[in-house]
N, C-alpha and C positions, 0 to 999 in steps of 0.2 A: 628476557621476560618469559616466564612459563606460559605456554599457549593454553588458553582455556576454550574448550569446545563444550558448550553447555547444551545438554539435551533435556527434554521435558522432565524426565524422572529425577534429574540431579539439580535442577535450577533452584537455588535458594529463594529467589524472588518469586517463583511460580506459585500461583494460587489458582483455584478454580471456583466457579460459582454456578449454581443451577438456577434456571429460569423456569417458569411454568411450562407445561407440555414436555417436561423432561429434557429441556435443552441444557447442555453442559458445554462450556467453552473454556479454553485456557486463557490465562490472563497474566500479564507481566506488569510490574510497577517500575517506572523509571523516575529517579530523583532528578528534579530540575531546580534551578535557582528560584523558581516561582511556585514550587509545590510539586506534588506527585503527578505524573502522567500515567494513567492506567490504559493499557493496550489490551483489547479483547480480540482474540483470533477467532473469527466466525467461520469462514470457509472461502476457499478459492481466492478471490481478491477482496472479499468483504472483511472490513475491520471496523472496530469501534474504539474511539478514544474518549476518555473522560479527563478533563483538566479544568481546575478552578470552578467546579460545579457545572461545566458545560459538556454536552454530549455531542460528539462529532462522529458521524457515520461516513464510511468510505465505501463506495460502490456496493450499496446494499441490494441484494437480490433474493427473492423469495425461496429459491432452490436451496439456500444455505441456512435458513433460519426462519422461524415463525416470528416475523417482525411485529406482529400485533401484540406480542408478549414482551417486547423489548422497549427500552426507554426512548421516548420521543427525542427528536434531534433538535439541537440548537443550530447545527451546521451540517449540511450534507455536501460531500464532494464526489463528483462523478468524473472518471478519467476519460471516458469515451462512450459512444452510443451502442456498442455491442451488447446483446442481451444478457451476457454473463457479468456485466458491469452496470448496466442501466435497467432498472425495473420501475417504470412509472407508477405502478400500483403500490409498490413498497414505499416509494418516495412519498406518495400521498398518505400512506399509513403512518409514516414517521413524522409528517409535517404537523406542526402546531402553529399558533398565531404568528410568532415572530421567527420561525425557522428561516435561515439563510441557505440558499442552494447555489452551488457553484458547479458549472459544467462547461463543456466545449460547445462551439457553435453547431456542430453536427448533431447534438442532442436535441435541438429544437424540434426536429421532425418526429421525435418520439413522444411529444406531448408534455414535456416538462417545461417549467418556466423558472427563471431565476437570474443569476448573474453569470454572464459569459466571460471566461478568461481564455485568452489566446496564449500560445507559446511565448514565453518571455515576460508575460504580465506579472505584476506584483500588487497585491492588495492586502489590507489589514481588515479582517472581519472578526468581530467579537473579541478583539484584542489579540488575535492570532495572525501573525504575518504569513502570507501565503504567496509562494512564487511558483509559476507554472513552467515546467520543464518540458521540452519536446519529447514525445514518445512515438517511436515509429520503427518499422523494420527496414533493414538494409539488405538482408540476405534471404530471409524466408518469404516466399511469395506463393500466390495462388497459381493454378494451372495456366491462367491467362497472362501470367507475368506481373500482375499487380501485387504489391506488398499486402500482407494481411492487415497491416496498419500503416497507411500512407503518411508520409511526412507532412506536418502542419495540421493534422486532424486531432490527434489525441494529446492529452496532458499527463505528465507526472506532476506531483506537487511536493514542494518543500514547505513544511510547516515549522514555525519557530515557537517553541514552548519554553519560556524563560531563556536559559542558556543552551538549550538543546535544539538542534536542527534535525528534523525527521523527513526523510525522502521516501515517498511512495511513488514508485516508478511507473505504475500503470503497465499497459501492454507495449513492450518496447524491446529493442535489442541494445547491445553495448555501443551506443552512439557516441560520436565525439562530444556532444553536449553533456552526456552523462559522465564520461571519463574526465571531463574538465571540471567537475564539481569540486568544491572546496568545503572543508569544515563540516562534514556530514557526521553527525553522531550516531544516527540510526538509519539504516537503509532497508527498504523492502524491495527486493528485486525478483521479477518473475522468471520462472524456469520451467516452461512446458513447451513441448514441440507439437506441431511445427510453428506455433503462433508467436512465441516470444524467444527466450534464450536457451541455449544449451548450458550445461554446467560450466563448460569451458568459457563461454561468453560471459557468464556471471563472474567467474573468477577473474577474467581479463579486466572487466570493469572495476571490480572490487580492488584489485591490485593498483589500478590507476588512481581512484579517488579515496581509497582507504577509509571507509566508514568504520567507526569504532565498534558498532554492533551491526551485524548483517543477519537479517531474516530472509531466507528464501521464501517466497510465497507464490500463489498461483502456480504450484509446481506439479499438479496433476499426478501422473504416474511416474514422473521422474524421481529417481532415488536421490534424496538430498545428501546422502553420504558421499556421493561423487564430488559434490562441491567441497565438503569437508576435506577430502583427500587432496583436492587441487589447491586448497589454501593452507595446507598443513605447515607451510614454511612462512606464513604471514602472521607473526605473533601479535601484531597490532590490531588484527581483525578478530573479533569474538563472534563466532557463528552460533546462532540459536535456531534450533529446529522446533517448530511448533506444528500441532495437528491442525490442518486446514481442510476439513472434510469437503 
């Protein structure tokens, strides 16, 4: 199979759209058995999905967009309590009468309310099956020896849209739970130091669970080309690099 490494300038499915206040984001369309999944790349770990008329926001934070100008949420997913992933004011801005909010137990202290999911939990919300995957550090730690993200605190989420399974990893390393995943169509894997993974860690995980499409995200100043080079001999994994300011 001829390897396809798709960059923004060459992606045939790529479109962009502008929002008020001169906000411009990249956006991909993914075909599923139940209709198109639209993925909007906002910034850092912030994403927005649109599927069957529903809006899903992932880790929305004011630093990365003017959320007052963005569509209200039907569903909000928060991976953990850190301020670059959880912004209670933005959640309030995006919330409408029937908005569903899913987060981890540690988020309660940040003043948000909703549905808590623990590692390993599975729920179906608004017709979307959601499975919580452990997200934690094994190697990278603070000066006091504590992991930046302790085990059992943060979530990644697998969302099922029709016949497509989308994995948003949250802040994590290449854990055994991640490497054991099966049948992942699209994966968002974090790649910034010292908080999440090196390109080598991302490549190790991707080789193990073989996502069909891999988006490095939350990559800060890390050069995503390093990941492309590490996976150049993995023809089953399509790497897509998107601007995540």
